[in-house]
Every structure is written in C-alpha cells, then in structure tokens.
C-alpha positions as CSV (number, residue, x, y, z in Angstrom):
1,M,-63.8,-113.9,236.7
2,A,-64.9,-116.2,233.9
3,E,-64.9,-119.9,234.4
4,Q,-62.0,-121.7,232.8
5,H,-62.7,-124.4,230.2
6,P,-61.4,-127.9,231.2
7,V,-59.2,-128.0,228.1
8,Q,-57.3,-125.0,229.4
9,G,-56.7,-126.8,232.7
10,L,-55.3,-129.8,230.8
11,M,-53.1,-127.6,228.7
12,Y,-51.8,-125.7,231.7
13,T,-50.9,-129.0,233.5
14,A,-49.1,-130.4,230.4
15,M,-47.1,-127.1,230.0
16,Q,-46.2,-127.1,233.7
17,S,-44.9,-130.7,233.5
18,I,-42.8,-129.9,230.5
19,R,-41.4,-126.7,232.2
20,D,-40.4,-128.8,235.3
21,M,-38.5,-131.2,233.1
22,I,-36.6,-128.6,231.0
23,D,-34.3,-125.8,232.2
24,V,-31.3,-124.0,230.7
25,N,-29.0,-126.8,231.8
26,T,-30.8,-129.1,229.4
27,I,-29.5,-127.2,226.4
28,V,-26.1,-126.0,227.7
29,G,-25.1,-128.8,230.1
30,D,-23.1,-128.7,233.3
31,P,-19.3,-128.1,232.6
32,V,-16.9,-131.0,233.2
33,E,-13.3,-130.3,234.1
34,T,-10.6,-132.7,233.0
35,P,-7.4,-133.3,235.0
36,D,-5.4,-131.1,232.7
37,G,-7.7,-128.1,233.3
38,T,-9.7,-128.3,230.1
39,V,-13.4,-127.7,230.5
40,I,-15.9,-129.5,228.4
41,I,-19.5,-128.2,228.1
42,P,-22.1,-130.3,226.3
43,I,-24.6,-128.6,224.1
44,S,-27.9,-130.2,223.1
45,K,-30.9,-129.6,220.9
46,V,-34.3,-129.9,222.6
47,G,-37.5,-130.6,220.7
48,L,-40.9,-130.9,222.3
49,G,-44.5,-131.4,221.4
50,F,-47.7,-131.8,223.2
51,G,-51.4,-132.2,222.4
52,V,-54.5,-131.5,224.3
53,G,-58.1,-132.5,223.3
54,G,-61.5,-132.7,224.8
55,S,-65.1,-133.2,224.1
56,D,-68.2,-131.7,225.6
57,H,-71.3,-133.9,225.8
58,S,-75.0,-132.8,225.7
59,A,-76.3,-131.0,228.7
60,G,-78.6,-133.9,229.6
61,D,-75.5,-135.9,230.6
62,A,-74.2,-133.2,232.9
63,P,-73.4,-134.0,236.5
64,S,-74.9,-130.6,237.5
65,E,-76.9,-127.8,235.9
66,N,-74.0,-125.4,235.7
67,Q,-71.5,-127.7,234.0
68,A,-71.6,-129.7,230.8
69,P,-70.0,-133.2,230.9
70,F,-66.5,-133.2,229.6
71,G,-64.0,-135.8,228.6
72,G,-60.4,-134.9,227.6
73,G,-56.7,-135.8,227.7
74,A,-53.3,-134.3,227.3
75,G,-49.9,-135.8,226.3
76,G,-46.5,-134.5,225.6
77,G,-43.0,-135.6,224.7
78,V,-39.5,-134.2,224.8
79,S,-36.5,-135.1,222.6
80,I,-33.0,-134.2,223.7
81,T,-30.2,-134.6,221.2
82,P,-26.5,-133.8,221.8
83,V,-25.2,-131.6,219.0
84,A,-21.7,-130.4,220.1
85,F,-19.2,-130.0,222.9
86,M,-17.6,-126.7,223.7
87,V,-14.0,-127.3,224.7
88,V,-12.2,-124.5,226.7
89,G,-8.6,-124.9,227.5
90,K,-5.0,-124.1,226.6
91,G,-5.9,-120.5,225.8
92,Q,-8.5,-121.4,223.2
93,V,-12.2,-122.2,222.8
94,R,-13.3,-124.9,220.2
95,L,-16.7,-126.1,219.3
96,L,-16.6,-129.8,218.4
97,P,-19.8,-130.9,216.5
98,V,-21.1,-134.4,217.3
99,S,-22.8,-134.8,213.9
100,S,-20.8,-136.6,211.2
101,N,-22.7,-134.4,208.7
102,T,-20.2,-131.6,209.1
103,S,-18.3,-131.0,205.9
104,V,-14.5,-131.4,205.4
105,Y,-14.3,-127.6,204.9
106,D,-15.9,-127.0,208.3
107,R,-13.4,-129.3,210.0
108,I,-10.5,-127.6,208.2
109,I,-11.6,-124.2,209.3
110,D,-12.0,-125.5,212.9
111,M,-8.4,-126.8,212.7
112,I,-6.8,-123.6,211.4
113,P,-6.1,-122.0,214.8
114,V,-4.5,-125.3,216.0
115,A,-2.3,-125.4,212.9
116,I,-1.2,-121.8,213.3
117,D,-0.3,-122.4,216.9
118,K,1.8,-125.4,215.8
119,L,3.5,-123.3,213.1
120,V,4.4,-120.6,215.6
121,E,5.8,-123.1,218.1
122,G,7.8,-124.8,215.3
123,T,9.2,-121.4,214.1
124,E,10.3,-120.4,217.6
125,T,12.0,-123.8,218.0
126,L,13.8,-123.4,214.7
127,K,14.9,-119.8,215.7
128,E,16.3,-121.1,219.0
129,S,18.0,-124.0,217.3
130,F,19.7,-121.7,214.7
131,K,20.7,-119.2,217.5
132,S,22.3,-121.9,219.6
133,K,24.1,-123.3,216.6
134,K,25.3,-119.9,215.6
135,E,26.6,-119.3,219.2
136,E,28.4,-122.7,219.2
137,K,30.1,-121.9,215.8
138,K,31.1,-118.5,217.2
139,K,32.5,-120.2,220.3
140,E,34.4,-122.7,218.1
141,D,35.8,-120.0,215.9
142,T,37.0,-118.1,219.0
143,E,38.7,-121.3,220.3
144,Y,40.4,-122.0,216.9
145,A,41.6,-118.4,216.7
146,S,43.1,-118.7,220.2
147,V,44.9,-121.9,219.2
148,D,46.2,-120.3,215.9
149,A,47.4,-117.3,217.9
150,D,49.2,-119.6,220.4
151,M,50.9,-121.4,217.4
152,I,52.1,-118.1,215.9
153,V,53.6,-117.1,219.2
154,E,55.4,-120.4,219.6
155,E,57.0,-120.1,216.1
C-alpha cells in the first residue's frame, strides 16, 4: 500500500472532527412538546469550511532517509443559523420562518389555512345560532297559537 502524505492525515483528522460535531439533529433539531400538545421542531442552516496546508522541506533536513521533513496545519469552522420552526398541532403543520426577510405575500399565504378554519368555525356558529332562533320562534308561535285557541274556546 502506498504511503499516505501528511496533508492527507491532517485533512482526515479535520473532517473527522467536523463529522463528530455535526449530525442530523444539528439541522432538524429535537422536537419540543408544549403543554397543549403542540410540537415545535427547530430547523437550522449549517455552513462549514476548513483548510489544510503543508510544506515539504529539502531532503537534507529530513529526520530519516525515507521521509522528507514536513510542516503543516489544519483548521475548520462551523456556523449554525436557525432558519425556521415547524409547528405541528391542532390538525395542521405550519412552517414559521425566523428571518424577517420573508415578504408580506409569504406571510399571507401562510395564514390562509388559519383564516379558512376561522371562517368555517364562524359559519357553523352562525348556522347553529340561526337554527336555535328559528326553533325558539317556532316554539313561541306554537305557544301563541295555543293561547289564541284557548281564547276562542272561552268566547
């Protein structure tokens, strides 16, 4: 097997360290359940960068005949930025962006399902209200008819 260059070893070590720091839960975070049963899941953006460099010196500076002297280094960085929260509850799933750069139109579109639910609830409430008023009127009409019939019988 061919001997590995020292830069490859530095690069491998840097990549292993980054891999140990980042997993799937870094991007899609652990869910948090609220007392009302709603589940909130954080979603993040992960950016990373690393650099590796090295320099070989002349063979005269080598510690042994088979190996040239080498100097090198590696470094890396990770940036984690929250971008949104997924909210699951009350029969719906919503994605709430963290960024204030979302347009008004995006917010309106996100609110359409909520508005429709409110309209449906309001319509059902109105129907029930009209139905109960209609039943009350019918009951009152029946009572008045009964009173009128009693008055006719007495005359």
